[in-house]
matplotlib code that plots the C-alpha trace (Angstrom):
import matplotlib.pyplot as plt

x = [-4.0, -3.4, -4.9, -4.9, -6.0, -6.1, -7.9, -9.7, -9.7, -12.9, -13.6, -14.9, -12.9, -14.1, -12.4, -13.4, -11.4, -11.2, -10.0, -10.2, -8.7, -8.1, -7.1, -6.4, -8.1, -11.2, -12.3, -12.9, -14.2, -14.2, -15.0, -15.7, -16.2, -17.1, -15.5, -15.7, -13.6, -16.1, -15.6, -11.8, -12.2, -12.6, -16.2, -17.4, -20.5, -21.5, -20.0, -20.5, -19.0, -19.2, -18.8, -21.8, -21.2, -23.2, -23.0, -24.9, -24.6, -24.5, -25.3, -23.6, -25.2, -23.1, -23.9, -22.5, -25.9, -26.1, -28.9, -28.4, -29.6, -31.0, -28.6, -27.7, -27.4, -24.4, -22.9, -19.6, -17.8, -15.8, -19.0, -20.2, -16.9, -17.0, -20.7, -19.9, -17.0, -19.1, -22.1, -19.9, -18.1, -21.4, -23.5, -21.0, -22.4, -25.9, -24.6, -22.6, -25.5, -27.8, -25.1, -24.9, -28.7, -28.4, -26.0, -28.6]
y = [4.7, 4.4, 1.5, 1.5, -0.5, 0.4, -0.5, 1.6, 0.0, 0.2, -0.8, -4.3, -6.3, -4.6, -3.0, -1.2, -2.4, 0.3, -0.5, 1.9, 3.0, 6.6, 8.3, 12.0, 12.8, 10.8, 7.6, 5.0, 2.1, 1.2, -1.4, -0.5, -3.6, -3.9, -7.0, -8.3, -10.9, -13.5, -17.0, -16.8, -15.7, -12.5, -12.3, -10.0, -8.2, -5.7, -4.1, -1.0, -1.3, -0.3, -3.8, -3.7, -0.3, 1.5, 2.0, -0.5, -2.3, -6.0, -7.3, -10.7, -13.5, -16.1, -18.7, -16.4, -15.4, -11.7, -9.2, -6.7, -3.1, -1.1, 1.1, 4.3, 7.7, 9.9, 12.9, 11.0, 7.9, 10.0, 11.1, 7.5, 6.2, 8.8, 7.9, 4.2, 4.8, 7.2, 4.7, 1.9, 4.2, 5.3, 2.1, -0.8, -2.2, -2.4, -4.3, -6.7, -7.4, -8.2, -10.6, -12.3, -12.8, -14.5, -17.0, -18.3]
z = [-7.7, -4.0, -2.0, 1.7, 4.7, 8.4, 11.6, 14.1, 17.6, 19.6, 23.2, 24.1, 21.6, 18.4, 15.4, 12.2, 9.2, 6.5, 2.9, 0.0, -3.3, -4.1, -7.3, -7.7, -4.4, -5.1, -3.4, -6.1, -3.9, -0.2, 2.3, 6.0, 8.1, 11.8, 13.4, 17.0, 18.8, 20.0, 21.1, 20.4, 16.8, 14.8, 13.4, 10.7, 12.0, 9.4, 6.3, 4.1, 0.6, -3.0, -4.4, -6.7, -8.0, -5.3, -1.5, 0.6, 3.9, 4.6, 8.0, 8.4, 10.4, 12.3, 9.6, 6.9, 5.5, 4.7, 5.1, 2.3, 2.6, -0.2, -2.2, -0.3, -1.9, -1.1, -3.0, -3.3, -2.0, 0.5, 2.2, 2.3, 3.7, 6.5, 7.2, 7.5, 9.9, 12.0, 12.1, 13.4, 15.9, 17.3, 17.0, 17.2, 20.4, 18.9, 15.9, 18.0, 20.4, 17.5, 16.1, 19.5, 19.5, 16.1, 17.6, 20.0]

ax = plt.figure().add_subplot(projection="3d")
ax.plot(x, y, z, "-o")
ax.set_aspect("equal")
plt.show()
């Protein structure tokens, strides 16, 4: 089994943190987390993962509460992993702006 972690840099002080485990070409589990540098600290904004045995998204509020999405259906974890990365690449500013509104 091969476990990896890497970061994708986005504009405006944001990153996508990607962690996954792969075995024989198949993604076994993954976490894709959007983080932003706000108020001199890295803050988790939203996360896709397979932690409960299915793909879902958690939107994270500044106080640590999480808004959990319903399970998402994908043909495999690799498709879901790529979807999560693409979603954050395209929509990161929307997620960060919503998070900032939750602060106030």
